[in-house]
VOLUM-671139 format. One line per field, with one value per residue (C-alpha): residue in one letter; y, x, z. Coordinates in pm, 1 decimal. Layout:
N
resn: c(A / ...)
Y: c(Y / ...)
X: c(X / ...)
Z: c(Z / ...)
This chain:
246
resn: c(M / V / K / K / T / Y / D / F / D / Y / N / T / Q / R / T / H / L / V / I / R / E / Y / G / R / H / V / Q / S / M / V / E / Y / A / V / S / V / K / D / R / E / N / R / N / K / L / A / Q / A / I / I / E / L / M / G / Q / M / N / P / G / L / R / N / V / D / E / F / R / H / K / L / W / D / H / I / Y / I / I / S / G / G / K / L / D / V / D / Y / P / Y / P / K / P / N / L / E / V / I / Q / R / K / P / K / H / I / G / Y / P / K / Q / D / I / R / F / K / H / Y / G / K / N / V / E / R / L / I / E / K / A / I / S / M / E / D / E / D / K / K / R / G / F / T / E / C / I / G / N / Y / M / K / L / V / H / R / N / W / N / K / E / N / A / N / D / E / T / I / K / A / D / I / E / I / L / S / G / G / K / L / H / L / E / E / G / S / N / L / D / S / L / T / R / S / S / K / P / R / K / R / A / E / S / R / N / N / G / G / G / Y / G / R / R / D / R / D / D / R / S / R / R / D / R / N / G / G / R / D / R / Q / G / Q / G / G / H / R / G / F / N / R / N / R / R / N / R / D / N / R / D / R / Q)
Y: c(10.2 / 345.5 / 613.0 / 921.7 / 1240.6 / 1588.3 / 1891.1 / 2130.2 / 2547.6 / 2669.3 / 3012.9 / 2970.9 / 2778.3 / 3119.4 / 3427.2 / 3685.3 / 3979.2 / 4298.1 / 4508.7 / 4272.6 / 4533.9 / 4443.6 / 4074.3 / 3749.8 / 3815.1 / 4157.5 / 4064.8 / 3764.3 / 4034.2 / 4237.1 / 3917.2 / 3824.1 / 4183.2 / 4218.3 / 3867.2 / 3994.9 / 4110.4 / 4303.9 / 4655.6 / 4805.2 / 4512.9 / 4587.6 / 4897.2 / 4808.9 / 4575.4 / 4827.4 / 5008.9 / 4813.4 / 4681.2 / 5062.2 / 5036.6 / 4720.1 / 4872.6 / 5191.9 / 4999.6 / 4849.9 / 5260.1 / 5398.8 / 5722.4 / 5808.1 / 5647.6 / 5946.2 / 6194.5 / 6243.8 / 6225.6 / 5884.3 / 5773.4 / 5856.7 / 5635.4 / 5306.8 / 5383.3 / 5382.2 / 5076.3 / 4859.9 / 4951.7 / 4834.7 / 4539.8 / 4437.8 / 4517.7 / 4818.1 / 4529.0 / 4632.7 / 4829.2 / 5025.7 / 5452.8 / 5611.9 / 5908.7 / 5953.1 / 5968.5 / 5594.0 / 5589.0 / 5464.5 / 5150.8 / 5151.6 / 5451.8 / 5244.8 / 4891.8 / 5086.2 / 4965.3 / 5186.3 / 5225.7 / 5070.9 / 5321.7 / 5136.6 / 5090.9 / 5325.5 / 5147.7 / 5362.7 / 5294.8 / 5453.0 / 5443.1 / 5505.9 / 5405.4 / 5584.1 / 5871.9 / 5850.5 / 5971.4 / 6293.9 / 6341.2 / 6274.2 / 6508.6 / 6791.8 / 6782.1 / 6768.8 / 7064.2 / 7225.3 / 7108.6 / 7312.8 / 7615.4 / 7957.0 / 8156.5 / 8019.0 / 8142.7 / 8020.8 / 7680.9 / 7693.5 / 7766.7 / 7513.2 / 7238.9 / 7302.0 / 7266.5 / 6952.8 / 6809.5 / 6899.3 / 6697.9 / 6449.3 / 6388.2 / 6406.0 / 6138.9 / 5939.2 / 5928.4 / 5878.8 / 5554.9 / 5467.3 / 5581.4 / 5732.2 / 6042.4 / 6075.9 / 6245.6 / 6531.5 / 6379.6 / 6113.7 / 6363.2 / 6524.3 / 6209.3 / 6084.5 / 6440.3 / 6386.1 / 6087.2 / 6126.7 / 6454.9 / 6286.0 / 6563.1 / 6864.8 / 6935.8 / 7014.8 / 7113.5 / 7376.6 / 7294.1 / 7553.5 / 7388.9 / 7399.4 / 7046.0 / 7034.7 / 7288.8 / 7011.7 / 6745.1 / 7010.9 / 7106.3 / 6759.6 / 6680.7 / 6714.1 / 6952.7 / 6901.3 / 7004.0 / 7245.8 / 7180.8 / 7506.1 / 7738.3 / 8049.7 / 8062.5 / 8424.7 / 8487.9 / 8289.9 / 7966.6 / 7690.4 / 7370.8 / 7173.7 / 7528.9 / 7504.1 / 7127.1 / 7210.1 / 7506.6 / 7276.4 / 6996.3 / 7273.3 / 7397.4 / 7009.3 / 6922.6 / 7261.5 / 7459.2 / 7251.5 / 7141.4 / 6829.1 / 6821.6 / 6873.0 / 7221.4 / 7522.0 / 7695.7 / 8081.4 / 7906.0 / 7768.2 / 8105.8 / 8292.7 / 8023.2 / 8024.0 / 8432.3 / 8441.7 / 8179.7 / 8423.7 / 8708.6 / 8571.1 / 8471.3 / 8832.1 / 8933.4 / 8703.4)
X: c(0.9 / 141.1 / 124.4 / 43.6 / 210.1 / 100.7 / 300.2 / 112.9 / 191.8 / 300.2 / 317.1 / 610.9 / 822.2 / 727.0 / 923.3 / 830.4 / 643.2 / 755.2 / 409.3 / 154.7 / -140.8 / -73.9 / -68.4 / 77.7 / -73.3 / 63.6 / 397.5 / 379.1 / 273.6 / 581.5 / 825.5 / 693.0 / 775.2 / 1094.3 / 1155.1 / 1046.1 / 1312.3 / 1132.0 / 1164.2 / 859.0 / 661.4 / 801.5 / 660.2 / 307.2 / 314.0 / 397.9 / 162.2 / -98.5 / 28.2 / 4.3 / -359.5 / -469.4 / -249.2 / -456.3 / -803.1 / -741.4 / -769.9 / -1031.7 / -1097.0 / -701.9 / -646.0 / -618.7 / -450.9 / -69.6 / 48.7 / -119.0 / 71.6 / 375.4 / 300.9 / 255.6 / 531.6 / 729.9 / 578.0 / 622.2 / 1003.9 / 1057.9 / 835.6 / 1099.8 / 1349.2 / 1491.7 / 1519.9 / 1214.4 / 1401.3 / 1098.1 / 1042.5 / 970.8 / 763.2 / 919.9 / 1260.9 / 1325.7 / 1346.8 / 1643.6 / 1653.9 / 1924.3 / 1741.4 / 1411.9 / 1563.2 / 1767.1 / 1666.2 / 1607.3 / 1863.2 / 1709.9 / 1601.6 / 1728.4 / 1514.0 / 1562.7 / 1770.1 / 1698.3 / 1619.3 / 1306.0 / 1337.6 / 975.4 / 751.8 / 389.1 / 619.5 / 774.8 / 1122.3 / 976.2 / 957.6 / 1328.0 / 1374.0 / 1218.6 / 1372.9 / 1730.0 / 1618.0 / 1497.7 / 1869.4 / 2017.1 / 1834.7 / 2019.3 / 1756.0 / 1634.3 / 1295.8 / 1221.4 / 1378.9 / 1132.3 / 815.0 / 959.7 / 955.3 / 631.6 / 529.7 / 654.5 / 527.4 / 190.0 / 264.3 / 384.6 / 93.3 / -167.2 / 9.9 / 32.3 / -342.4 / -386.6 / -178.0 / -300.4 / -691.7 / -634.1 / -471.7 / -140.0 / 12.0 / 203.2 / 463.0 / 498.8 / 545.3 / 839.6 / 1014.1 / 970.4 / 1095.3 / 1406.8 / 1481.1 / 1477.5 / 1668.8 / 1942.7 / 1843.9 / 1949.6 / 1556.5 / 1321.7 / 925.1 / 860.5 / 616.3 / 344.8 / 381.9 / 24.7 / 40.8 / -350.9 / -397.2 / -366.2 / -533.8 / -836.7 / -856.7 / -926.7 / -1178.1 / -1525.7 / -1728.9 / -2074.9 / -2372.1 / -2565.1 / -2914.4 / -3037.8 / -2913.5 / -3057.0 / -3186.5 / -3379.5 / -3621.0 / -3429.2 / -3620.2 / -3394.0 / -3454.6 / -3751.3 / -3957.2 / -3857.3 / -3985.9 / -4332.8 / -4396.8 / -4357.7 / -4587.6 / -4851.0 / -4863.6 / -4888.0 / -5194.1 / -5405.7 / -5305.7 / -5321.7 / -4999.6 / -4934.3 / -5085.5 / -5423.0 / -5460.4 / -5562.5 / -5256.4 / -5312.0 / -5522.9 / -5749.3 / -5715.8 / -5858.7 / -6102.0 / -6226.8 / -6288.0 / -6434.5 / -6755.8 / -6763.8 / -6823.1 / -7080.6 / -7335.8 / -7269.7 / -7435.9 / -7739.8)
Z: c(-16.3 / -80.3 / 138.7 / 55.3 / 100.5 / 117.7 / 53.9 / 296.5 / 250.4 / 624.4 / 696.3 / 912.3 / 585.5 / 374.8 / 311.6 / 595.6 / 542.5 / 519.5 / 535.7 / 656.0 / 636.3 / 232.0 / 285.9 / 119.9 / -232.9 / -264.1 / -146.6 / -426.2 / -677.6 / -593.4 / -581.4 / -940.2 / -1054.5 / -977.6 / -1145.5 / -1434.7 / -1704.4 / -1918.5 / -1816.9 / -1987.9 / -1806.9 / -1481.2 / -1515.0 / -1581.7 / -1356.3 / -1075.3 / -1153.6 / -1144.3 / -799.3 / -700.7 / -781.9 / -635.1 / -304.9 / -318.6 / -328.3 / 37.6 / 97.3 / -174.9 / -1.6 / -32.1 / -354.6 / -578.3 / -264.6 / -391.6 / -43.0 / -61.1 / -364.4 / -207.9 / 65.4 / -182.3 / -458.4 / -91.4 / 11.6 / -297.1 / -305.4 / 48.9 / 10.7 / -295.7 / -35.4 / -340.6 / -601.3 / -766.3 / -1067.4 / -1197.1 / -1274.6 / -973.9 / -994.0 / -616.2 / -416.2 / -332.4 / 43.5 / 211.4 / 340.4 / 594.2 / 756.8 / 746.9 / 893.3 / 1106.5 / 1447.6 / 1748.8 / 2061.4 / 2352.2 / 2622.2 / 2934.9 / 3239.6 / 3531.2 / 3761.8 / 4090.7 / 4441.5 / 4557.6 / 5001.3 / 4984.8 / 4688.5 / 4797.3 / 4763.7 / 4424.9 / 4305.8 / 4235.0 / 4590.5 / 4625.7 / 4387.3 / 4514.6 / 4840.4 / 4655.4 / 4511.2 / 4865.5 / 4995.3 / 4721.6 / 4812.4 / 4952.0 / 5056.0 / 5409.2 / 5362.0 / 5034.4 / 5166.4 / 5437.2 / 5272.5 / 4950.3 / 5239.5 / 5357.9 / 5035.4 / 4996.4 / 5363.3 / 5214.2 / 4904.7 / 5086.2 / 5286.5 / 4996.4 / 4826.5 / 5164.8 / 5221.5 / 4828.6 / 4870.6 / 5219.0 / 5218.7 / 5560.6 / 5671.6 / 5790.3 / 6099.2 / 6113.2 / 6294.3 / 6040.0 / 5709.8 / 5940.5 / 6015.2 / 5631.2 / 5571.5 / 5773.4 / 5683.9 / 5267.0 / 5346.3 / 5549.2 / 5835.9 / 5614.7 / 5596.1 / 5902.6 / 5937.4 / 6226.3 / 6487.7 / 6312.3 / 6007.4 / 5804.3 / 5600.0 / 5558.1 / 5274.0 / 5014.2 / 5178.0 / 5271.5 / 4905.3 / 4796.3 / 4995.9 / 4784.2 / 4868.5 / 5036.7 / 4789.6 / 5034.8 / 5113.7 / 4915.7 / 4661.5 / 4588.3 / 4209.7 / 4102.4 / 4369.8 / 4661.5 / 4670.2 / 4769.4 / 4585.2 / 4832.9 / 4781.6 / 4397.9 / 4428.1 / 4594.6 / 4340.7 / 4054.1 / 4241.3 / 4321.9 / 3959.9 / 3837.0 / 4126.8 / 4000.0 / 4287.8 / 4522.3 / 4770.2 / 4868.6 / 5188.1 / 4944.1 / 5081.3 / 4821.9 / 4650.4 / 4505.5 / 4208.2 / 4489.1 / 4692.9 / 4376.2 / 4301.0 / 4633.3 / 4643.1 / 4314.9 / 4449.3 / 4764.1 / 4512.4 / 4330.9 / 4643.1 / 4732.9 / 4417.7 / 4396.2)
């Protein structure tokens, strides 16, 4: 019995896709155009491939800048091997294929992670100040910010003594907060403000009064206890006048 053999074409065995948005077929056509020896036929094939690539974005197909982009892409897909009459300057493949420099991850030790590195930089800035008054005020601002960050991290208010001790630790004993320092300016301003129970609106009526008036208007002049409002009062007055005339 003869065993059947299957020749499967796997993606792992194919050439690398240079620009994935155009797919395998466009790249295969570009590779075929490179293999054509007649220059005139290569130009026709390149024009046809450009039109096909433009159909993937029909709204931008006739835009001049977009066509420049397509010609750059067909040159990149061919690896610079497609020798045709390009209507635009050819891109530099060395610049395009150049790998960017590795950005090293910052390896810095942070003493208190809930304060972050910026607080340490602020403290270094405060230590370098020569004016004592500015240094004292700047240190107090840092303490306010540290208390705000501490509360956001731990979901509870920090003790002022804790903030003072942390500043001394981070500054190496070079910065100190005075006893009367106010460290609640930022935390107090960040608290959500309570909505007032009644707000003035034009005639000085609060929200509850406006609701009562609108409810009386819907009920034909009757308030929520069933008593007559201004409309009911006028109607009763007309009824009394009619009885007096009779």
